[in-house]
N, C-alpha and C positions, 0 to 999 in steps of 0.2 A: 385616676394617670395622668396627669398633665405633660403635652408635648409642646416640640413647637419646633421648625423647621427652617432652612434655610437650604434650597435646593439651587446648583449650579453645576455648568459644563465645564469638567477638566479637560475632558477631548472632545472632539467628537459626539463618539458613543458613552467616553467616561460621564459619570453623575456624580453626587457628593448632597447629602443629605446630614445637617446637623440637628442634632434631636437632644431633649433634654428627659429623664425621667425625676419623679420626686421619691427622694430616699424612701420616706414614709410608704409608700406601694410596695415597694422592696423591703423593708424592715415588717411588713404586712404578710410577705409572701415567705421570706424566711421563717418566720413566727408560723407560718400554716403548714411548711413543709416540714419543720422540727414536729411539731404537733404530730404529721401524719406517721412521721420516722418512730415515732415515741411507742405507739400502739404495736409494731413490731419488731424492734429491736434488740437484738440481744447482748450481754453484758454480765460477765462473770459476776455471780454472787446476787442477779436477780429474775424474776420471772420473766417472760417474752410479754410486754408492755407492762411493764410494772416498771421501769429503768424511771428513775428520776429527772423530771425535765431537766433542769440544771446537767445532768450530765450529758442527757444525750446534746443540746444546744453545747457544750464544751469540747465534744467527739466530734458533732456533726456536723457544728458553727459554719465552720469555712464553706465545706462542701454544699451545706443546704444555699451561702449567700451566692459563691458564685454557677451556682444554677438558678437563682432567684433573676439572678444580673440578666443571663445570658436567657432566660427567656421573655425577660421584659424589654431588650434590648430587640428580639426577635419580633416581640411580638409588635412594638410598635412601630420598626422599621415595616412590616409586613402591612398594616395599617395604613403606614402613607405610601409605599407603592403601590395599595390598592387604588388608594385616594387621586392617586397622581395617575392611575393605569398606564403604568410603567411595566414594559415587558423584560424582564431580570435574566442577565446570559452571564450563566457562570456562578461563582459566590463572592457576596459581599465581602468588601475587608473594614473592620469594625477597628477604629480608632480612638481608643479611651481620650476625652480632653479635660477639662476639669470636674473633680469632684469635691464636693462640698458636701458642707453637715444636710442642705435642703434640699439638693439634686443632682443628678448625674449629668455629665454631660459626656458625648460620644459622637462621633461620624460615622456615617457609612458611606464606603467609596462602593461603586457598580459598574458594570457596563449595560449598556440597555442592548435590544435586537436594532440592528437599523430597515429604518421605513424603506419598503421595499418599492417604485414608482418603477410600474414595468414598462420598458421602453419599445420602440415601435420593430417590430423585426424586415417588415416588408420592404424595404430599403437595402438590406443586408443582405451578400451575396456568401451562397454555401456552394462546394464545390462535391456533387455527387459520385463517388468512384463508381466504377461499374468494368464487371468483367464478364465474360462469358466462359465457361469452360466448355472446352474442346479434345479433339481427339488427343490433340498436341501437350495439352496442360495433362491431361490424365496419363501420355507416354512419358513424361516428363516426371511424373509425381515417382511412377512406378521407378525411372533411374533412381530416385533417391531412396526409395526402398529396396532397391538392391543396394545403393552403395551403403546402405546402414547395416548392410551383414556381409560386408566385405570380408574375406578372408585373404593372406597371407603368404604365400610360398617363396620359396630361395627364390632369387631372380636369373643367376647364373649369365648378368651380365652388369652394364656401368650403372649408374644410379640415374634415376631419371625422376619425371616429377611425380609425384602422389607415391613412390615408394618409402618403407619402411627404413630405415637405418636405424642401427647399434653402433655408436662412434665415442672416439678418446678425445679430449681436447681440452688446449690448455691454452688461456689467457694471456698476450701479455704486453704490455703498457710501458712505451722507452724500453724495454728490454726486460722488465719485472713484470713476476707475475703479479695479477690483481685479484682482490677478494672477488670472489663466485666465479672465476674465469676460469676453476681445471675441476673436472668430473669425467668420469671413467662411464663405459656401458650404458653410454645417454643412448634414451632408444626417441628418436623424430622423424615425421612424416613430412620429405620435403615438399615445402611447396604450398602447407597448410597454416603458416603464418605463425607459427610457434614462436619460431628464434628472428633473427631480422633477416630484412630480407636479402640483404649481400650474402650471411653466410648461408641459407640455406642456398642459394643460386651455387654459391662454390661449393656445394656437396654434389651438384647434377655430374655426372662424367666420372666419379670414385670407383674405381673397383676395391675388394675385399681382400682384406691387408696394405692398402697403399696409404699412406700419410700424404699431407699435404698444408702446407704454410700459407696463408692470404690476409691482405690486410680488411679488415671489417671498421667503418665509420660511422659511431654509435649517434643518432638521432641529437638534434641540439636541447631539444625537451628532455631527453631518456631521464628515468627516477632519480639514478645515481647521479650526481654532482660530478664526483667525481670521474666518470665517463661519458658524460652530453658534449656532446660536439666533437666528443676525439675520435682518434683512427689510433686502434689497435691491431695487434698482430695472433692470429690462431694459428696451432700446430693443432692438426686433425688429422684423425688415424681411424680407418674408416673398417669395422669389425665384422658388419653383418647387411646383407642386402637382399630385402624382401618385395617382391612385388604384387601390388592387388590387384586380389582374382573378385573378381563378380561374380553372383551366381548366377546360372543358368535361367532362362526365361522359362521353365518348365513345369510338371504338376508340382515335383517335389516344392522349388519353391511358393506354387498355389497355396499348396496345403502349410507352407511355415507361414503365409499370412490369413490362417484359419480358413478359407476352402476344403472340408473333407475329403472330398474326391476327387482334387487338383483340375478341376474343372478352368482352362483360362479365361474363358469368355466370363464364367461367376468372376474370377476372380477382377477383370475391369471391369466389371458391373458395380462390384464392390466398391470397389478403387473410386471408380466416380460417383459414388451416392455418397461414400465420405467427403469425397473431396467439393464435391457440392455444398454439404455441409460446414466443410470451414471455410472455403468461400465466401458463402453467404455471411456466417460470423464473421471474420474478417474486415468484410465490406461493411457491416451494420457497426462493427466498432468504429471504422473510421468516417464513414454517415456521421456518427455519435459524437464524434469527439469535434467535427468540422459545424454540430450544431449547439453544443457544450460553449465553445469560444465565442459564436455569433452571439450567446446569449452575455457573455461576459461582457461581451463589448459593448452591447445596445441594451444592456443594465449593470452600467456601474456602480458597484456599492463598497462601502467601506464595513470590514465586518470585526465585530471585538475577538480584542485580542486574549481574551479568555475562552472562548471556542475555541482559535485556532492551536491554544496552547495544549490542550485539551484531545483536541482532533490530532496533532503533533507527537503527544505520549502514546492514546490508540497502536499510531502507526509505527512508531518506535515498538513497543511491544510487542504488536503481529511479527516487525522483521525479528525480534528476538525469537519469539517462538521458535520461526521457520528455521530460523540457524540452528536451535537447539534440537530443532526436527529431522535436523542432517548432520546429527553428532557433534555439534561445537559446542566449546563450554562457555560460555554465557562471559564467564571473567578473562576471556580471552579472546572475547570479540562486544568491547565495548558500543552500545547504537545510542547516540546522541539523537533524541528527540528533534534538536535545529536543524539537524539531516532533513528535516522533511516540511520543516517552514513553508515554502513556496507552497507542494505540492499540497498540504493541509489546506491553505489557503483560499485554494484553488477549490477544493472541495465541499468548504464553510460556505463560498462566496453561494457554488452552484446550488446545494441543499436549500439554502434561503429563495435565492430564484425561483429555482423549482418548485416548492415551495409555495409561493406566492402563486407562483403560475399556475400550478392544478386545482389550485384553490381559485382562480380569475377568470381560468377556460373550461372548468370541471372534465379534466385530465384524470381521473381516479381509473386504478385498474378494477376493471368488472374481472369476475368470477372467471369468463371462458378468455379474457385475458391470460389471466394465471394459469389456466388449467393448457391452454396451449404454449407456453414456456415452458412450463415442467412436462409434456407430454414431447415437446421436442429433445430438450435435455436427458429423456428416457431412452431414445432412439436411440443411443450411444452405447447403451446395454445388451445383456443378452438375454432380462428379462423385463422390457420396459414396463409390463403392467405393476411387476413388485417395487418397481424405483419409485411409477406413479403411486403406489400405495402408500412408502413407504416417505415420500414429501409431504403426504397429506395426516404425516402422524406427529410432522414433528417442524411444529411454529417456527420458528429460527429460519429453517429453509423456503417453507412455505412465503413467508416474510421477504427472506432473496428475493422470491420469485416475482412477489408483487412489487416491491422495489423496481424488479429491470419489467416490470408490466409499464410500470411510471415512467420510465425515461424512455420505451418506445413509443407511451403516448406522446408526450413531449418531443419527440426526433420529428413522428409522422404532424404533429401540428405544426411547428416549425419549418418542414419541408413544403408543407401547406401554404404558409403564409410569406416565407422567403422566396426572394431570387435562387433559384435551383441552376444550377450548370451542370450538364454531367460530363463526364471526362473520365476517358478509359484509364485504367491504372494496368503497369504489366505484371504477370505472373507471379514473378520475379520479387519484382518490388512487393509484391501483397504481399508473398508469405515469407516473406526476409532471406530467400535464399541468397545466399555467395554470389560475388562475380566466377 
């Protein structure tokens, strides 16, 4: 089989190879395939293996030729890739050219992996957030747990912030009701931010059975163009007011948090341990993001579009599966892979940079690194030993732990080599608590 090639770069990572395959070689391959098929092919009126070759060729000739051409193209392309030591990213696009009696001409267009030349991180600054868990943070966490178990009871007074109220309201723009501006028995918590701030503020001080009319100005960037930047009037009737009731910090509350004997001291100890783990995890996540951002800055690379497309597709499928698990119908929630392009590009870049860094700096995960991660994760379950055993029987889960261990090794290496400055982070900021 004779070939010729002409290699050129269409873009930084895209390559094109022009090749030819002798038609005589394809003809011989077609004949070989048909002879092989004729030994087993079944056809009415003939015993297996006794079908005349001519009939086999008539019936399966096109299929055999298509397969032969595909195999020939794959073989020639593979030879050229190995010869030029190319690292192919994604799949090649085969473009037929001229097909003559003597030869078949075609082009293969594909992308290659970029060469990752590791940059110097020593001059890059990385902020390391720090936070020490103390009594104040434990008290605040317990308060959050209390609020999560809030119950409501008739207020017997005017509406205040955090009350839950039931209202009827009608909205009018220039005296006419507008679409979506009228409802009855609407449940809203005052000050929760579910409604426009002016609307919720106007509810304060209302009493059950009372009605009120007030103006509300919609933001200029409001999603409805008809209402954006407009001032409208609302007629509101207050039908029910319920005040929040926080549970007492007592034995019953402790038992609700899993402390069987209701001991408050044990409860604080348990909350403290859980909080320490959560704070550690969040601090590590922030540090990891800082390191990954630094690696992207000092190692600028272009990535193959094919890899980004595949990653975007996988992310879209994961998002769709998540929506399905929440009971949403896929047809009602279209997910476009292009939504994830930016995030996918970041992932692909980091994947290539980390792979080169791990190889160059020998940052591979050791068995003890993986075991530590599995043990740490298992501590949040009732039977940690059983969780550890389960992990080591699930190759996919263990691979995830290994990937995390590698990332941790990279972070540790970066913090050792970069310019690290510690920066205190607020508890509310770290935990994502609202104001």
